[in-house]
C-alpha positions in Angstrom: -3.2 -21.1 6.5 -1.2 -18.1 7.3 1.2 -16.5 5.0 4.6 -17.9 5.8 7.3 -15.4 5.4 10.0 -17.2 7.5 13.4 -16.7 6.4 16.7 -17.7 8.0 19.2 -15.1 8.3 22.4 -15.0 10.1 22.5 -13.3 13.7 24.9 -10.6 13.7 26.4 -11.1 16.9 26.4 -15.0 16.6 27.7 -15.8 13.2 27.5 -19.6 13.8 23.8 -19.5 14.7 20.8 -19.3 12.4 17.7 -17.1 13.3 14.4 -18.0 12.0 12.2 -14.8 11.9 9.4 -13.5 9.6 10.7 -10.1 8.7 8.1 -7.4 7.2 9.3 -4.2 5.8 6.4 -1.4 6.2 6.7 1.7 4.0 4.7 4.7 5.0 4.8 8.2 3.4 4.8 10.5 6.6 5.6 10.2 10.4 1.8 10.2 11.3 1.3 7.1 9.4 4.2 5.5 10.9 3.3 6.3 14.5 -0.3 4.8 13.8 1.3 1.6 12.4 3.7 1.2 15.2 1.0 1.7 17.8 -0.8 -1.1 16.1 2.2 -3.4 16.0 3.0 -3.0 19.7 6.8 -2.7 19.0 6.9 -6.3 17.5 10.4 -6.6 16.2 9.7 -8.6 13.1 8.3 -5.3 11.6 10.6 -2.6 10.4 8.4 0.6 9.7 9.9 3.3 7.6 8.8 6.9 6.5 9.8 6.9 2.8 8.6 10.3 1.8 5.7 11.5 -0.3 5.3 10.3 -4.2 6.4 7.2 -6.2 10.0 8.1 -6.6 10.7 8.8 -3.0 9.0 5.6 -2.0 10.7 3.3 -4.7 14.1 4.8 -3.6 13.4 4.3 0.2 12.2 0.9 -0.4 15.0 -0.3 -2.6 17.6 0.9 -0.3 15.8 -1.0 2.7 15.5 -4.0 0.5 19.3 -4.0 -0.5 20.5 -3.9 3.1 18.2 -6.5 5.0 16.3 -9.6 3.9 12.4 -9.4 4.2 9.8 -11.7 3.4 7.0 -9.0 2.5 6.8 -5.5 1.8 3.7 -3.6 2.9 2.9 0.0 1.9 0.6 1.3 4.7 -1.2 4.6 4.9 -4.1 6.7 4.3 -5.7 7.6 1.0 -8.6 8.8 -1.1 -11.6 6.5 -1.7 -13.7 6.3 -5.0 -17.4 6.9 -4.2 -19.5 4.0 -4.0 -16.2 1.8 -3.7 -14.5 2.8 -0.6 -16.1 5.0 2.0 -14.6 7.4 4.3 -13.3 5.5 7.7 -13.0 2.2 5.8 -9.9 0.1 4.5 -8.8 -0.8 1.1 -6.5 -3.8 0.4 -5.0 -3.6 -3.1 -5.5 -6.5 -5.4 -3.8 -4.6 -8.1 -1.5 -1.5 -7.8 -1.8 0.9 -10.8 0.4 3.8 -11.9 -2.6 5.9 -13.0 -0.9 8.9 -14.4 2.1 7.3 -16.1 1.9 7.8 -19.8 1.3 10.4 -22.2 -1.5 13.0 -23.0 -2.8 13.0 -26.5 -5.6 14.9 -28.4 -7.6 11.6 -28.0 -7.1 11.5 -24.2 -4.6 9.9 -21.8 -2.4 6.9 -23.3 -0.8 4.7 -20.6 2.7 3.4 -20.5 1.2 0.0 -21.6 -0.6 1.5 -24.6 2.8 3.3 -25.5 4.6 -0.1 -25.4 7.1 1.0 -22.9 6.2 -1.2 -20.0 3.4 -2.0 -17.6 1.6 0.3 -15.2 0.1 -2.7 -13.1 1.7 -4.8 -10.5 -0.7 -7.5 -9.3 -0.9 -8.6 -5.6 -0.9 -12.2 -4.5 -4.5 -13.3 -4.3 -4.1 -15.6 -1.6 -2.6 -13.0 0.6 -5.2 -10.5 -0.2 -7.9 -12.8 0.7 -6.2 -13.8 4.0 -5.6 -10.2 5.0 -9.1 -9.2 3.9 -11.0 -11.9 5.8 -8.9 -11.4 9.0 -9.9 -7.5 8.9 -13.5 -8.6 8.3 -13.3 -10.9 11.3 -11.9 -8.1 13.4 -15.2 -6.1 12.6 -13.2 -3.6 10.4 -14.8 -2.2 7.3 -12.6 -3.4 4.4 -12.9 -4.0 0.5 -10.6 -4.9 -2.2 -9.9 -3.5 -5.6 -7.3 -1.7 -7.6 -5.5 1.0 -5.9 -4.2 4.0 -8.0 -1.0 5.6 -7.7 -0.7 9.3 -8.8 1.9 12.0 -8.6 -0.8 14.5 -8.7 -3.6 14.1 -6.5 -7.1 14.1 -8.1 -8.7 17.5 -7.4 -11.8 17.7 -9.6 -15.0 15.4 -10.2 -14.1 15.1 -14.1 -10.6 13.7 -13.2 -12.1 11.2 -10.8 -14.5 10.0 -13.2 -11.8 9.8 -16.0 -9.6 7.8 -13.7 -12.1 5.4 -12.6 -13.2 4.9 -16.2 -9.7 3.9 -17.2 -9.3 1.6 -14.3 -12.4 -0.4 -14.0 -13.2 -1.1 -10.2 -10.6 1.6 -9.0 -11.2 1.5 -5.4 -8.6 4.0 -3.8 -5.9 6.6 -4.7 -2.6 7.3 -3.0 0.9 8.6 -4.0 3.3 5.8 -3.1 2.1 2.2 -3.9 3.5 1.8 -7.5 6.8 2.8 -6.3 7.1 0.6 -3.5 5.7 -2.2 -5.4 8.3 -1.7 -8.2 11.1 -1.8 -5.7 9.6 -5.0 -4.2 9.1 -6.6 -7.6 12.7 -5.9 -8.5 13.9 -7.7 -5.4 11.6 -10.6 -5.6 9.6 -9.8 -2.5 5.9 -10.1 -2.3 3.9 -6.6 -2.0 0.9 -5.6 0.1 -0.9 -2.2 -0.1 -3.4 -1.1 2.7 -5.0 2.2 2.7 -7.2 3.7 5.5 -9.6 6.1 3.6 -9.6 9.7 5.0 -11.4 11.3 2.1 -13.2 10.8 -1.2 -11.6 11.1 -4.4 -12.5 14.2 -6.3 -13.0 18.0 -5.5 -10.8 18.9 -2.6 -12.6 19.7 0.4 -10.4 19.5 3.5 -13.3 20.4 5.9 -14.6 17.0 5.0 -11.3 15.0 5.6 -11.2 12.6 8.5 -7.6 12.1 8.8 -7.7 11.2 12.5 -10.2 8.6 12.0 -8.3 7.2 9.1 -5.1 7.0 11.1 -7.1 5.1 14.1 -8.2 2.6 11.6 -4.9 2.1 10.0 -3.5 1.5 13.8 -6.4 -1.1 14.1 -5.4 -2.7 10.8 -1.9 -3.0 11.8 -2.8 -5.1 14.9 -4.5 -7.5 12.7 -1.5 -8.0 10.7 0.2 -9.3 13.8 -2.1 -12.2 13.7 -2.0 -12.9 9.9 1.6 -12.7 9.1 3.0 -15.4 11.4 
């Protein structure tokens, strides 16, 4: 059964009529990601694709503004990101089953203390399991390499092996790292709208080696994944 995002909203030019339409808000961080998603969606009018900016604050603000001005049945954060070694290889896709703010907390002499441990809130936002399964199975069926797992949201991208190990140890099963998911998910959660995060892996999390990044390949697979969403989100 496909994820049903149908919503009845008044047509602007015909206030007496009702228009039934699945509406999906897709949040990207930079124009190159938006362009890849748009190519995959083939201009389908059910999807509104926005560039929110880089980082959780910009992503949350842009998502909240969009959700306050129109009705959507789903929010998708789509873009490229880093994959943790032996969890998500370069050129593959990750569908988040949990979105985690990995560096939101406090530094202590004993190590990092998360917001949860401080008692000030939660750094983890779950994703609907049936939606994750449905999207992941559809991507598999399309022949695309995909895995699921927690996707970490960070304000400072990992640049050392030590930080990569520390973050992966704190979040068992950590699969990918990006900079917007938690912000997007927080805004969606506050508006009562389901959230999905999809990442195309352009590099491994760890020491920064720009020569090894495969951004174009990641954007191409992001485009392919966006085409699959057309079949899934009916």
